[in-house]
N, C-alpha and C positions, 0 to 999 in steps of 0.2 A: 470312709469308715471312721477315720480319725476325727472328722468334723462332727459326726453323730456321737461319738464317745465324749468329745468335749462339750457339747450341748448337755448330755445327760449329767456329766460332772458339774456343769454350772448349776443345775437345779439345786443340789443341797447347799452350795454356796449362797444363792440367792435366798434360800429359806433361812440360812444362818443370818443373813442381814436382816430379815424380818424380825428375829429374836433379839438382835443387838441394837437395832435403831430405836430411838425414842419418839420420833415424829410419827403420827398415826399414818400419813400418806406414805412415807418412806418405808414403813413396816409392811403396809400393803403392797407397795411396789415390789419389795423383795419377795413376798410370797406369791403374788401373781406372776412375776416374771419367772420365778423357779418353776411354777406349775406349767406355764406357757412353754418354757425351754424343754421340759420333758416331753410335752405334747408335740412340739416341733420336731424333736429327734425322731419320733415315731411317724410324723405326718408327712414331712417333706422329703424329697429325694435328692436335693441339690442346694447349693448355696448355704451350707451349713455354717461356714465361716462368716459369711455375711450376717447371718442370724445371731451368731455368737457375739460378734462385735457390736451389733446394733443393740442387742439386749443389755450388754454391759454398759454402753454409752447412754442408754435410756435411764438406767438406775443412777448413774453419775449425774445426768442432767437433773433428775428429781432431787437428788441430794443437794445440789447446788441451789435449787429453787427454794427448798424449805429450810436450808441451813444459811442462806446468803445474809451477810451482814450489811450489804449495801445493794442498792437497786441495780448495780452492774452485775453482781453475781446472780441475783434473782433472774435478770433478763438473759444472762448467758445460760443459766440452766434451762429456762423455758425454751430458748432457741435450740439448744443442743437436742432437747427432746423432739422439737418440731422438725429439725433437720434429719435426725435418725428416722422418724416416721416417714418423711418424704422419700427417703432412699429406699426404706423397706416397702413402701408402696410400688415404686417404679421397678426396681431390679429383680426381685424374686419371680416376677412373671416373665423375665426374659428381656426386659427393657423394650416392650412392644410400644407401638405408637400410641395406643389407647392409655397405657400405663403413663407414658410420658405426658400426655395431655392432662390426665388427672393429677399427676404429680405437679405440674405447672399451676393448675387451678388451685390446688390445696396450698402451694407454697405462696402464691400471690395473695390470696384472701388472707392467710395467716400474717403476711407482712403488712397488710392494711391494719390488722389489730395491733401490730407492733408499733405502728406510727402513733396511734392513739395512746398506747401505753407509755411510749417514750415521751409524748407531749405532756402527759400527766406526771410522769417522774421528773421531767425537767422543771416543771412548774411548782414543784415542791408541795404537791397535793392541793394547789389552788384549782387544779382542773380535774377534780375527782370524777367527773363524768367520763373522762377519757379512759380511766381504769375500768369503768363499768362497761363502756363500749368494747374495749379490748377483750375483757373477759366474755362478753356475750358472743363476740365474733369467734374467739378461739376455743370456746366451749361448743360451738356449733348450734346455739339456741336459735329458734325460729326469730326472724327470717333468714338467718345465716346457716341454716342446716343443710343447704344445697351442697357445700363443700364436703360436709361429713357424709352425705349420701354417696357423692362420687368416690370418696376415698374408701368405700366398701369394696371397691375393685381388688384391694388388697387381699392376699391369702388369709384364711380363717385365724391362724395364730396372731398375725399382725393386727387384724381387726380387733381381735380379743384384747391384745395388750395395750395398743395405743388408742384406738378410736372408740373404745367402750369404757376402758378403765382409766388410764393414765394421762394421755395427752389432753383430752377434752376435760377430764376432771380438774386439771390445773386452772382452767378457766373459772371455776366455782371455788375451788379450795383456796386460791389465793386471797379471796376476800375473807375467808376464816382464818388463814394464817396471818394476814396483814389487815386488821380491821380499818386502819386508817385510810385504806383505799376508797372507802365508801363515806368518808367524813364529809358532812354538809349536805348529803343527798337524803331525800324523802324515803324513808325505808317502806313505808305504806305504798308508795307509788311503785317502788321496785318489786314489792310483792305482787301488786296487781299486774304489772307488766310480765313478770316471770310466769304467773299462772296462766295468764292469757296465751303467752308463748307456749306453754306446755299444752294447753288445749288444742292449739292449731297443730302442733307437732303429733299429738295423739290422733287427730283427724287425718294428718298425713300418713300415719302408720295404718290407719283403717282403710285408706284408699291405695295402699300400695300392694302390688302383686308379688314383688320378689321378696322372699323371706329375709334375706340379708339386708335389703333396704328397709323393711319393715322394722328389724331390730334396731337399725340405725335411727329411725324415726322415734323409736321408744326410748333410745339413749338421750336424745335431745329432750323428750318430754320428762324423763326422770331427773335430768340435771336441771330443768326449769323448776321442778318441785324443790330441789335442794336450794336453788337460787331464791326461791320465794320465802324461805324461812332462814335465810342467812343472818337474819337479826338474832336468831336463837342458835348459837354455835353448835351446842351439843347435839340437838336433833338433826341439824343440817348435816353435820360430820357423819352421824350414823347412817343417815339416809344415803349420803354421797358414796361412802365406802361400802355399804351393803350392796348398793347398786353395782359398784365396781366388780366385786367378787362374783355376784350372780350373773351380771351381764357377760363378763368374761367367760364364765362356764357356759352360757347359752351360745356364744359365738363358737366355742370350741365344739359344742354339740352339733351346731349347724354345719360346721366343717366335716364332722363325721358322718352326718347325713349325706353330704355330697360325695364323700369318699366311698360310702357304702351304697351301691345302687339299689340294694333292696334291704333297707334298715329293718332290724328286728323290732319285735314288740317290746323288748327290753329297753331298747334305745328310746323308742316313742314314749314308753311309760315314764322313764327317767327325765326326759325332756319336759314332759307336762308337769311332773312333780317340781322340777326346778323353777318353772315359769309360775307355778302357784306360790312358791316360797318368795318370789321376787315381788308379786303384786298384792299378796295378802297381809303384809305387815301393816301395822296401824300408822296412820299418817295424820296430818293436820286436818282440822275440821272445815276448812274453807270449802265453800261450795264449788268454786272452780277446781279445787283439787279432787273433789269427788268425781266431777265430770271428767277430768282429765284421766284419773285412774281407771274409771269404767270404761271409757273408750279405748285405752291402752290395753285393758284386759281383753276386750273383744277382738281388738287387732291381733294380739298374741295368740288367743284361741284360734283365730282364722288362720294364722301362720302354721300351727302345728296340724290343723285340718288339712292344709295344702301338703304339707310334708308327709303326713300319715296316709294320704291317698295313694301313695306308691306301693308298689308290690313288695310284700316282705316274706322272708322265709327264715323263720326263727332258728331252725336247726342248722342252717347253712351260715348264719351271719354273727350270732351273738358271741361266739368264741373270738371272732376277730375284733370285736368292740371293746372287750373287757380291758385290754391294756390301754386303750385311750381313755377309758372312763377313770382310771386311776388319778391323773392330774386334774380331771374335772371334779372329782370327789374332793381332793384337796382343797380346791377353790370354794366349793359349796360348804363344807364343813367348817372351814376357817371363817368364812363370811357369816355364817349363822351363829357361830360360837362367839365371835367378836362383835358383830354388829347387827345381828338379827333383831328386829323390832318386835315388841309384843303384839299378838293379835287381839282382836276385839270382834263384837258383833258386826262392825262396820266392815270388816274384812270379807263378810259374806257377799257383799255387793260385787266387788271385783272378781270373786270366785265365780259367781253366777254369770258375770259377763265373760269370763274365760271359757266356761262351758258352753254358753251360748255361741260364742264366736267359733268354737270348734264344730258347731253343727249349722250354723247360719250362713248361707251363701250370701254375701254382701254384693250388691250390684255395683258399687262404687269402684271406679277405676282411674280416677283423676289423680295425678300427682301434683301436689301443692308446690313442689320444688321446681317444676318445670319453667315457670316464668323467670325465676332467678337463673337457672341453667342457660336459658336462651338469652338473658340480658349479658351474662358473663361470656357466652360464646360470641355474642355480638362484639362486646369490648375487645376480646381476644382477636376477632376478624379485623376490627378497626385498627388494632395495634400492628397486625401483620401488614395492613395497607400502608400505614404510617412507615413501617420499617422499609417496605419496597420502595416507596417515594423517596425516603432518606438515601436509600441505596443509589436510585437514579441521580439525585442531587449530588451525592458523593462523586459518582462517575463523571458528571458534567463538570464539577469543579476541578476533579483530578485532571482532565483533559485540557480545560481551559486555563487552568493555573500553570500548566506546563508552558502553554503558548505565552501567557502573561509574563511569566518569569523570564522567557527568552526576550521579550521586548524590554522588560525592566533592565535586564543585563545590558542590552544594546544601548538603551538610554543612559545607563549609568556610565558606559564607555565614552559616549559623547560628551556627558558632563564632565568626566574626568579630563578628556582632552581640552574642553573648553577652559577648565580650571588651569591646566598646565599652560595653555596659551596666555591666559590672562595673568598668570603669575610671572612668566617670563618675558612677555612682549607688552601686552596691553597695559597692565598696571605699572610696569616699569616707566612706560612713556608718559603715563598721566602723572606719576609721582615726580618724574624729572621736570615736566612742565610747571607742575604746582610749585616746586622748589624755586624754579626761575621766575615765576610770577611774584612769589613772596620776596625774593631778592629785588626784583625790579620796584616793588612797592616800598621797600625798605630804602631805596636810594632815591633821594629827591632829584629831579631834573634829568635823570638818565633817560635817554631816548633808545627805542628799540629799532633795530635794522627792518628793512622791507621784508627779508626773508622770515625773521622772527615774527613779525606782525601777521604775515600770511599763515604761518603754521598755527599761530594762536587762533586765527579766525576760523580755520578749518576744524580745529579741535573744539572750539565753542559750539560751532554749528552741529557738529556730529553729537556732542553731549546734549545739546538742546533737543535734537530730533529724538534722540534715545529717551530722554525724560518726557517728552510729549507722547511718545509711544507708549510708555509705561503708564502715564496718566489716563490715557484712553482706554 
């Protein structure tokens, strides 16, 4: 009960951050986090403290990212958001094996993005392509959308907060906040690649059966659209943050669909309205942008047709849905007031696509991310095999090193004994005979006795044999 109350109390504090902050992303982070915190207090039944600490840490990470004066603080903020997202993917589901696998996949793929980012940061912007690759990976743009799809295993509030609004948005927002990341790169080529990536992501959405996966694909498609116009900071920022508010609201609505076994007509109507607001705003006139938005509109219409096919009983359910709609309305109203783009006649095309998708039964069912998932699974399997073989090698070395160490100790003892004998017996004799030889050489005409000559002959013979043995 206390955890639920703390989550509710966190909501106005986060909304206050939205009014006090100056950076657009940090303002949006405060508003979105406050709305999601209120929704979470109503939605979940456990792990309240984990969500509370995760949401606070997420805002702190975004503050470090946007206010950082050096690349160390920027990187620290980005990593903090990534780690918090990873924890909230794994543990609210009870730490299941599926959650752990997805958490590891998400963590490893994002660390690859970190390697490229750090390589670019250490090169002092001489390796700008590293920043681009890192942003592409961490934003989940195609062909790296597969990790974002898998991360949709997280509960609806987590997906709304991190994987549709804040975490992936940093991958594109970084280029708006720090324009030097793209210095020396061909902007027209980036636009073409981003629009092409957005089209593929829209096809992925159209071919998805699961509503949450479909929303994740559209997230990648929307972010690609923002990346395509990153050379125009103001339109790109509006598109990015407008998407953050609306997509977070759609994820929360989707969670409410799953919570209510028979959603009411009110919920279905509100969902369709919010989807229309998302896709009907004016965009750039690039031909690939029109194709991307039309395909995405058809996919979203298809999603609401799938959800609307459930049985609904308005009299039994709409009262339960009203408390959940409050934080969702906060998101939509704020997003439309602050970043809603103007409509035009071109908006009719995606609206018609949305309506058509709601009634057209698409036969496509192939998922574009399957090949990347299989490759990643294969790599993880190979890594497990390497780990098993390394364990065997470790055990072998452990056993044999024990035996080897015993032999080394025994040999050391023998060497020590030999050194003791040589020091006290052998070398003393050799030194004494050498001194005698030098003395005899120094006295002219002195003759040695028979006994001394015999001793010298034996000693010279032994030394000669020893030297011959060494030379062989």
